[in-house]
N, C-alpha and C positions, 0 to 999 in steps of 0.2 A: 504493500500500500504506500509506504514512504517513497519507494522508488518511483512509482507511478506519479505521485504528487510532485516529486522533484522534476521529473521529465515534463509534466504538464506546465509547471511554472515557467520553464524555458519557452514553451510554446506561447504561453500567455504574454511573456515579455516581448516576444517577437511581434505579436499582434499589437501590443501597445506602442512599440517602436514605429510600426507602420503608420500610425496616426501622425507622427511627427517628422516623417521623412518623405517629402513630396516626390523625390526622384524614384521612389519605389513604385509609384503608380503613374509616373509621367510617360506618355507615349514616346516611343523611339522608332526611327525608321528600320524596317526589316531589310536585311541585306545578306548577300552570300559572303561568307568569311573566306572560304577556299573549297574547291571541289564541290562535294555534295553536303557540306556543312554550312548551315545558315544560322543567323541570329534572328530570333523572333520574340525577344523579351522586351522589358520596359527599359527606362533610362539607367536603372541600376540592378534590377532583379533579372538576372540572365536566364534566358530560355533558349535552348538550342534545338534545331531540327536537323536530323540526318535523313536525307532523301535516298530511297532505294526503289528499284523497280517493283518491289513487293509491298510498298507502303513506307511509312515514315516512323522514325524513332524520335520521341520528344524527351528532352532532358530538362526537368523541372517544370512546375506548373504555376508557381506564384500563388497569389490569393485568388479566391473566386471572382472578385471584382475585376481582376486583370484578364480573365479568360476571353471576353469579347475582343480585347486588343490583341491577344495572342492569336485568336482565330483570324482576325483581319490581317495580321502580319504573315501568317501562313499562306493566306490567299494572295497577298501582295507579291510574294516570291514565287508564285505560280503553282502552289500545291493545294490540296484539299484537307481541311481540318479532320474530316471524317476518315481520311486515309491514315490517321495515326494508329499504328499497330502496337507500339510498345511505349510505355511511359517509364522513365527512370528519374531518380532524384539525386541531388548532391548530398542532402542530409535532411533529417526529419525535423525541420523548423518551418513554421507556417509561411515564412516569406519565400520558401522554395517548394513547399509541398501541400499547402492548404487546399488547393484545387484539384488534387489528384483524383479524389472521388468523383467530382463533377466531370472531369475530362473522361474518366473511365465510363461513366454512365452515357455520355454523349457520343463516344466513339467506339465503345466496346474494346478499347485497347487493354493489353495485359500490363499489369504493374509489377515491376521487378525491383526489389529493395534489398540492401545489405542486411544480413541477419540481425545485427544488434539494433537496427532502427525499425525493425518490423513491428514490435509492440506499440511504438509511438505512432507509426503510420496507420495502424489499424484502430487506434484509440478513437473513441467518440467523445472525448472530453472537449471542452470549449477550445476552439481554434485548431482542432485536429481534424484530419480528413476523413477518418473512419472508413478508409478504403481497404478492401481486401487485397492482400498481396498475392499475386498469382505465382510468382517464383521468388524464392528466398535465395539471395546471392551470398557468396563467400569471397574472401580476398582472392583475386586472381581469376575469378570466373569471367567468362566472355558472354556477351550478348550479340547474337548474329541475326541479321535479316537482309535478304536480297543482296548479298555480297559485302555488306558493311559489317564490321566487327569492332565492338567496343570492349575494353577490359576494365573491370571494376577493381580498383585498388583501395583497400581499407586504409583510411587516413584518420584515425579516431582522435578524440579529445574534444573537439567542438561539439560533436555528439559521439556516442559509442559506435555508431555505424557510418560515420561521415565517409563519403566516397569520392575519390578523385577518379574521373573517367579519362581513359587514354584511348586513342585510335589513330590509325594511319589514314591520311587523306591524300588522295591522288589529285594533283592540281597542275595542269599544264606540263605534263610529262615528269613531274617531280612527285616524290612521296614525302609527305610532311608528317611529323609526329605531333599530334595535338594533345595537349594536356588541359583538362578542365578541372581546375582546383576546387575541391569541396569546400573546405575552410580550415585554415590553420590558426584562426583568431581565438583569443581568449576574451570572451565578451564580458562586459560589466556584470558583476555579480558572481562570476565563476570562482569557485574555491578550488585551488590546486593542492592544498595541504590539509589533510584531515577531512576530505570530502566523503561523508558517510554514504551518499547515494552513488558515488563513483570513485571508489578508493584509488584506482590506478590512473586517474585522469592525467596527472603530470607525466607519468611514464608513457602513456599513450601518445601524448603530444611529442615526446622524444622520438617515438617510433614513426610518427607521421613525418617529422622533418627528415628522418633518414630515408623514408620512401620518396618523398618529394625531391630530395637531392639526387636520388638514383635514377630518376626518370629522364629519358631523352626528350627534349622539348624543342620544337620549332614554333608551333602555334601556341602562344600563351593565352589561355582563357581561364574563366573561373565563374563561380556561382554569383558573384556580384561584379558588375561592370567596373566598379572602382578598383578592383584588384588589378586589372590589366589596362586601365586607361581607355575604356571603351569609347567615350565621346571624342577624345583627342585623336585616337587612332582612326575612328570612323571619318572624321574630317580630313585626315591625311589620305585615307583611301579614296575619298571622293575627288581629291585633287589630282589623283593619278600617281604613277610611279610604283615603287616597290611596295609590296603588301606589308603594312605596318604591324599587322597581327603576327607576322613572323618575327618573333622577338625573344630568342633564346637567352640573351643577356639580361633582358628585362625580367624574365622568369627567374633566373638565378639570383638577381638582386632582390626581387620580391621575397623569395623564400628565405634568403639570408636575413633580410630586415625583419620578417615575421618571426624567425627563430630567435633573433636577438631580443625582440620585444617580449616573447614568451619567457625566455630565460631570465630576463630582468624581473619580470613579474613573479616568476617562480621563486627567485632568490628573495624578493621582498616578502612574499608570503611565508617562506621558511623562517624568516625573522619575526614575522607577525602572524602566527597560525590563526586561522579562522577569519582573517581579514580578506574579504573578497576583492576581486579585481574591480577597478573603478573605470 
């Protein structure tokens, strides 16, 4: 019971944050990132579409109020919302998964979620999707459809089942390694030392950074547009020239900065047990 309450508090916090972050619901132009990988999310809540001859894969669903915008974005890049066959998530927080139940009902898509996030995904508590998970994923599992293949990498800490998605994208004769970062962030309120609901949370973050540093990355993407400079890179893409989303050095710098921030917060909490992140 305590575990479920703790998880649901994170979901409620995400819902409250949404009320004060206008970029989460601000419309953003849909566009092709590279190959068959498209951006169909809002100005900060990233949603990705992978197009295949057998239908489409959607990564993240955002909040229910964002679904009309996601549907319109899918249509604008030339595809059909109803052709969504698989829904994946970055992690079980409302800003990325609250609408999975709605999208499943409207498209009959199959929902696939990392094992440790399944209870929260299927929860019917306030702000949770209450969506049946059709396939439970484990670290290293692949999701395949119509020639596309995505790999689920467990990058826990932010949630127990936080997932970083990787795939190879064919673009103009090149093969690009895409990394869609789940989240390496320590949110306000997170307790890294003496967390009764999640005892190994700090150790899980350590594992996450080891995984992120091991991944080959050409296309640097993530669950929030702010991770990878969505708006600035989109403007550069419109201007022509090299694809700005191909940013391996930006990826390395981002991971290094996030790890440094985590370790400083962990050190602070070790000196002040029970003092949550601010």
